[in-house]
C-alpha positions in Angstrom: 47.8 -112.5 282.4 46.8 -115.3 279.9 48.5 -118.7 280.4 51.6 -119.2 278.3 51.7 -123.1 278.5 53.1 -124.3 275.2 50.5 -125.5 272.7 51.6 -128.3 270.3 50.5 -128.1 266.7 48.6 -131.4 267.5 46.1 -129.4 269.6 45.2 -126.7 267.1 42.7 -126.8 264.2 43.7 -128.8 261.2 43.5 -125.7 259.1 45.9 -123.8 261.4 48.3 -126.8 261.5 49.0 -126.4 257.7 50.5 -122.9 258.5 53.6 -123.2 260.7 55.3 -119.9 259.8 53.9 -116.5 260.7 55.0 -113.1 259.6 54.7 -110.2 262.1 54.4 -106.6 260.7 56.2 -103.8 262.6 57.4 -100.3 262.2 61.1 -99.8 261.9 61.6 -97.6 265.0 63.6 -99.1 267.9 60.6 -98.9 270.2 58.3 -100.6 267.7 60.9 -103.4 267.2 61.2 -103.9 271.0 57.4 -104.2 271.2 57.3 -106.6 268.2 60.1 -108.7 269.6 58.2 -109.0 272.9 55.1 -110.3 271.0 57.3 -112.6 268.9 58.8 -114.0 272.1 55.4 -114.6 273.7 54.1 -116.4 270.6 57.2 -118.6 270.4 56.7 -119.6 274.1 53.0 -120.5 273.5 53.5 -122.1 270.1 57.0 -123.8 270.1 56.1 -125.8 267.0 55.6 -122.7 264.9 58.1 -120.1 263.7 57.7 -116.3 263.7 59.4 -113.6 261.6 59.3 -109.8 262.0 58.8 -107.8 258.8 59.6 -104.0 258.9 57.7 -101.2 257.3 58.1 -97.4 257.2 54.8 -95.5 257.9 53.8 -91.9 257.0 54.2 -90.9 260.6 57.8 -92.2 260.6 58.7 -90.2 257.5 57.2 -86.8 258.4 59.2 -85.5 261.4 59.1 -81.7 261.0 55.3 -81.3 261.5 53.3 -81.6 264.7 51.2 -84.8 264.7 47.8 -83.0 264.9 48.5 -81.0 261.7 49.4 -84.1 259.7 46.1 -85.9 260.4 45.6 -88.8 262.7 43.8 -91.5 260.8 46.2 -94.3 260.0 49.2 -92.1 260.5 51.3 -95.0 261.9 49.3 -97.9 260.6 48.2 -97.7 256.9 51.3 -99.3 255.3 51.2 -102.1 257.8 47.5 -102.7 257.3 47.8 -102.7 253.6 50.4 -105.5 253.9 48.0 -107.4 256.2 45.1 -107.0 253.8 47.2 -108.4 250.9 48.4 -111.4 253.0 52.0 -110.3 253.0 52.0 -110.6 256.8 49.8 -112.5 259.3 49.4 -109.9 262.0 50.7 -106.5 263.1 52.0 -105.1 266.4 50.9 -101.6 267.2 51.0 -99.2 270.1 47.3 -99.3 270.7 47.0 -95.5 271.2 48.1 -95.2 267.5 45.1 -97.2 266.4 42.0 -95.2 265.2 38.9 -95.7 267.4 36.2 -95.0 264.9 37.2 -97.0 261.8 39.5 -99.8 260.8 40.1 -101.1 257.2 37.5 -103.6 256.2 38.2 -107.2 257.4 40.7 -106.2 260.1 40.3 -106.5 263.9 42.5 -106.1 267.0 42.6 -109.5 268.5 45.6 -109.3 270.8 45.9 -106.9 273.8 48.5 -108.1 276.3 49.0 -106.7 279.8 49.4 -103.0 279.8 52.6 -101.2 280.8 52.3 -98.1 283.1 50.0 -95.7 281.1 51.2 -92.5 282.8 53.5 -89.7 281.4 56.9 -89.0 282.8 59.1 -86.0 283.1 62.7 -86.4 281.8 65.0 -83.6 282.8 68.1 -82.6 280.8 71.3 -84.0 282.2 72.6 -80.4 282.9 69.7 -79.9 285.4 69.2 -83.3 287.1 71.2 -82.3 290.1 69.2 -79.2 290.9 65.7 -80.0 289.5 63.4 -82.9 290.3 60.0 -81.8 289.0 58.3 -79.1 286.9 57.9 -77.0 290.0 61.6 -76.5 290.1 62.0 -74.8 286.7 62.3 -71.1 286.2 59.9 -69.0 284.2 60.2 -69.5 280.4 62.0 -72.8 280.7 61.3 -74.9 277.6 59.5 -78.3 278.0 59.2 -80.5 274.9 56.3 -82.8 274.0 54.5 -84.0 270.9 51.1 -84.1 272.6 48.4 -81.4 272.7 46.9 -83.3 275.5 50.0 -82.9 277.7 50.5 -79.3 276.7 46.9 -78.3 277.5 47.0 -79.9 281.0 50.5 -78.7 281.9 49.8 -75.1 280.7 47.0 -75.1 283.2 49.2 -76.0 286.1 52.5 -74.4 285.0 51.6 -71.2 283.1 55.1 -69.8 283.6 56.7 -72.5 281.5 57.0 -72.8 277.7 55.8 -76.0 276.0 57.0 -76.7 272.5 56.6 -79.5 270.1 59.3 -82.1 269.8 59.3 -85.0 267.2 61.5 -87.9 266.5 62.4 -91.3 268.1 63.4 -91.5 271.7 67.1 -91.2 271.1 66.5 -88.1 268.9 64.5 -86.4 271.5 67.0 -87.1 274.2 69.8 -85.7 272.0 67.8 -82.5 271.2 67.5 -82.0 275.0 70.9 -83.1 276.3 73.3 -82.4 273.4 71.6 -79.6 271.4 70.2 -78.0 274.6 66.9 -77.0 272.8 64.8 -78.2 275.8 65.2 -78.1 279.5 63.0 -81.2 279.9 60.7 -83.4 277.9 57.5 -85.3 278.7 57.3 -88.9 277.4 55.1 -91.9 277.9 56.4 -93.9 280.8 55.7 -97.2 279.0 58.1 -96.3 276.1 60.8 -95.3 278.5 60.5 -98.5 280.4 60.4 -100.7 277.3 63.5 -99.0 276.0 65.3 -99.4 279.4 65.4 -95.7 280.1 63.9 -96.0 283.5 66.9 -94.2 285.0 66.0 -91.1 283.1 62.6 -90.8 284.7 62.7 -87.8 287.1 59.1 -87.7 288.0 56.0 -89.7 287.0 53.1 -87.4 286.5 50.0 -88.4 288.5 46.5 -88.3 287.1 45.8 -85.1 289.0 48.5 -83.4 287.0 48.1 -85.1 283.6 45.5 -87.6 282.5 47.0 -90.1 280.1 46.1 -90.8 276.5 43.5 -93.4 275.5 45.1 -96.9 275.5 48.6 -95.4 276.4 50.9 -98.2 277.5 48.9 -100.9 275.8 49.9 -102.9 272.7 47.3 -103.9 270.0 47.9 -106.9 267.7 45.9 -106.6 264.6 44.8 -109.5 262.4 42.5 -110.3 259.5 38.9 -110.5 260.7 38.3 -113.8 258.9 41.5 -115.5 260.1 40.1 -117.3 263.1 43.2 -119.4 263.5 45.4 -116.3 264.1 42.6 -114.7 266.2 42.5 -117.7 268.5 46.3 -117.6 268.8 46.4 -113.9 269.6 43.5 -114.1 272.0 45.8 -116.1 274.3 47.9 -112.9 274.7 45.0 -111.0 276.1 44.9 -109.6 279.6 41.3 -109.1 280.8 41.8 -106.0 282.8 43.8 -104.3 280.1 41.2 -105.2 277.4 38.3 -104.0 279.4 39.9 -100.7 280.3 40.9 -100.1 276.7 37.4 -100.9 275.5 36.0 -98.2 277.8 38.7 -95.6 276.9 38.5 -96.2 273.1 34.7 -96.1 273.1 34.8 -92.8 275.1 37.2 -91.3 272.5 35.2 -92.6 269.6 31.9 -91.2 270.9 33.6 -87.8 271.4 35.0 -88.0 267.8 38.4 -87.0 269.2 41.8 -88.1 268.1 45.3 -86.6 268.4 43.9 -83.3 267.1 41.9 -82.8 270.4 43.4 -82.7 273.9 41.5 -85.6 275.6 42.8 -87.4 278.6 41.6 -90.4 280.6 42.2 -92.5 283.6 40.6 -95.9 284.3 40.6 -98.7 286.8 39.0 -102.0 287.5 37.6 -103.2 290.8 36.2 -106.6 291.6 32.7 -105.7 290.4 33.0 -102.6 288.3 34.9 -100.4 285.9 35.6 -96.8 286.5 36.5 -94.2 283.8 37.5 -90.6 284.3 37.9 -88.4 281.2 38.4 -84.8 280.2 38.6 -82.5 277.3 40.8 -79.4 277.5 41.2 -76.3 275.4 44.5 -75.5 273.7 45.5 -72.8 276.1 45.0 -74.7 279.3 42.3 -72.3 280.5 39.3 -74.7 280.3 38.6 -78.3 281.0 35.4 -80.4 280.9 35.8 -83.4 283.1 33.8 -86.1 284.8 33.8 -89.8 285.7 31.5 -92.8 285.4 31.4 -96.1 287.1 29.4 -99.1 286.0 28.8 -102.4 287.9 29.3 -105.6 285.9 26.3 -107.0 287.6 23.9 -104.1 286.8 21.4 -104.3 284.0 22.2 -101.9 281.1 19.0 -99.9 281.7 20.0 -99.3 285.4 22.2 -96.4 284.2 20.2 -93.1 284.4 21.7 -91.6 281.2 21.3 -94.7 279.0 18.2 -93.4 277.2 20.1 -90.3 276.2 23.0 -92.4 274.9 20.7 -94.7 272.9 18.7 -91.8 271.4 21.4 -89.4 270.6 24.5 -91.5 269.9 26.0 -90.9 266.5 28.9 -93.2 267.3 27.8 -95.7 264.6 27.5 -93.3 261.7 30.1 -93.7 259.0 31.8 -90.4 258.0 32.6 -91.2 254.4 30.2 -93.4 252.4 32.9 -94.1 249.8 35.5 -95.2 252.4 36.5 -98.9 252.3 36.9 -98.8 256.1 34.7 -100.6 258.5 32.6 -98.3 260.7 30.7 -98.7 264.0 27.5 -99.0 262.0 28.9 -102.0 260.2 30.1 -103.5 263.5 26.8 -103.1 265.3 24.9 -104.9 262.6 27.3 -107.8 262.8 27.3 -107.7 266.6 23.6 -108.7 266.7 24.8 -112.1 265.6 25.5 -114.8 268.2 29.1 -114.8 269.2 30.3 -118.3 269.9 28.7 -120.7 267.5 30.6 -123.7 266.3 29.0 -126.6 264.6 31.2 -129.6 263.5 30.5 -132.6 261.4 32.4 -134.7 258.9 31.8 -132.2 256.2 31.8 -128.7 257.7 33.0 -126.4 260.4 31.1 -123.2 260.9 33.3 -120.5 262.5 31.9 -118.4 265.4 30.8 -114.9 264.4 33.1 -112.3 265.8 31.7 -109.6 268.0 34.1 -106.7 268.7 34.1 -103.7 271.0 35.6 -100.6 269.4 37.4 -103.1 267.2 38.9 -105.1 270.2 37.8 -108.8 270.0 38.2 -111.8 272.3 36.4 -115.1 272.0 36.9 -116.1 275.7 36.5 -113.1 278.0 33.0 -112.7 279.5 31.0 -110.8 276.9 28.9 -109.1 279.6 32.0 -107.4 281.0 33.0 -106.2 277.6 29.5 -104.8 277.0 29.7 -103.0 280.3 33.1 -101.5 279.5 31.7 -100.2 276.2 28.7 -98.7 278.0 31.0 -97.0 280.5 32.8 -95.2 277.8 29.6 -94.3 276.0 28.0 -92.9 279.2 31.0 -90.8 280.2 31.3 -89.3 276.7 27.6 -88.5 276.8 28.0 -86.7 280.2 30.8 -84.6 278.8 28.8 -83.8 275.6 26.0 -82.5 277.8 28.6 -80.2 279.3 29.6 -78.9 275.9 32.6 -81.1 275.1 31.6 -81.7 271.5 31.5 -77.9 270.9 34.9 -77.5 272.5 36.4 -80.3 270.3 35.0 -78.7 267.2 36.4 -75.4 268.1 39.8 -77.0 268.6 39.6 -78.8 265.2 38.9 -75.5 263.5 42.1 -74.1 265.0 44.3 -77.1 264.3 42.9 -78.1 260.9 40.8 -75.2 259.7 37.8 -77.6 259.5 36.2 -80.5 261.1 
């Protein structure tokens, strides 16, 4: 993890030193507040001369609890109100669950500049209290037992392995879901992100952590993303000190993979990634809604390889539509915009008595760091692109479009 040695205001830029109080945007849910308090604590440790305040917001996703997430729409569902406040300078940065952050577009002038060490990205089985003495895993449940989850990704994978069980949508915060299962007895068990359970101190309710062979996790699950204004280099430098290199690289690969496939919460897409000393490995899959079909593959790229050493790179370069903006009237920043800017040199700083020229900011699927080896970030991005291309060649894009037609009636 990044060093957390305190930094005195004497050692920061003179512009930054003028601002000593920072407002942190957060959703109002208990989990969001726990996550925001964690970031606030980290920032207070690193910058003891500054003060930090959490400002709460309700988002669309928090207000609509009676509709499954894929049917609401996934762009900015839990982020828009927070980003509006950031863009209008009412707050200085925002703490998100990174898996809630869109991979294809961000509002203009925003960037994700803080990605601390990831919590366990897996999914966990939580069994109702009435069954904990007799059941330890999904294998122990009788036919037609009802399992709750809010994720098409989980439902598709678990239907494949447990066709005798019924999987139904459950919404609400963690406490609400537990009550629906334990008190109202509407569910025999529920599937939740391991990270949320651990952050909320519900470790003791975890009956079984689902391995990747059973359930590939969501893109960026378990990671936090701290969003700032793209031109606020003082805050960007501060938040970059939160960054964990392994987490950042894995999330770049995962997010790029999802963006290339044009997925989102409306398509059942799962991943698993890991970092070795010299390479990054990404496994990914697309599933149909009934759990009867999966398109799956993996890709590994060595950090020391040249980009053109990968055999499918020409196909990615020629066929990629990752950088195309979907709505020419949208004020949001697209991959096309980012690629044009990414051609600029990254770390250029010229100082004299009259002027400081800030470094241009290159990002990878909207994740930015001024210190981590850029070659590694490029390779992580390529890993995600290559794997997505491999799945497209097997028909993944057609399957995703079929799913979107079912879920939304269009794509």
